[in-house]
C-alpha positions, 0 to 999 in steps of 0.5 A, spaced: 794 896 909 792 890 905 785 891 902 782 884 905 785 886 912 781 893 911 775 889 909 775 884 915 776 890 920 770 893 918 766 886 920 763 884 914 767 878 913 774 874 914 780 876 910 779 869 906 772 871 905 774 878 903 779 875 898 774 871 895 770 877 894 775 881 891 777 875 886 769 875 884 770 882 882 765 884 887 770 889 891 771 896 888 777 901 890 776 908 888 771 906 883 776 901 880 775 893 880 780 891 886 785 886 885 788 881 889 794 884 893 791 891 893 793 896 898 788 901 901 790 908 903 787 913 908 782 916 904 780 911 899 773 909 898 771 901 898 765 898 896 763 891 896 757 890 892 756 897 891 755 898 899 761 903 902 765 899 907 768 903 913 773 900 918 771 900 925 775 905 929 780 901 934 782 905 940 789 903 942 790 900 949 783 901 950 780 895 947 779 889 951 778 882 950 772 879 952 772 871 953 765 867 953 765 860 955 759 857 952 756 850 953 753 849 946 747 846 946 745 841 941 742 844 934 747 850 934 752 850 929 759 852 931 760 857 925 760 864 923 756 863 916 749 867 917 746 863 912 746 857 917 740 858 921 743 855 927 749 859 927 753 860 934 753 868 932 746 869 932 745 864 938 750 868 942 747 875 939 753 879 942 754 886 941 761 885 938 763 881 932 765 874 936 770 869 933 768 862 936 774 857 937 774 850 939 769 845 939 
């Protein structure tokens, strides 16, 4: 599995953001600085900024999609960027990672 996918499945960030972390040299794979296109294999250790990252387990055929319809109030930004104090992720405060779609 590609390393960026592994990192995104941990819930840390998106695949594109994972690519940026890898390019910045902030990701290590089994102690070596990771490069773009690196592959993760079972048993390998992935660190981002020195913190170990683990993929969330997915139970096949048991994972159900949850759809949340929300009339977004004024002042809430439709972004997953947690640096933005008015982001929709913190506003919804759902137990699982959510992906906002639409405007």
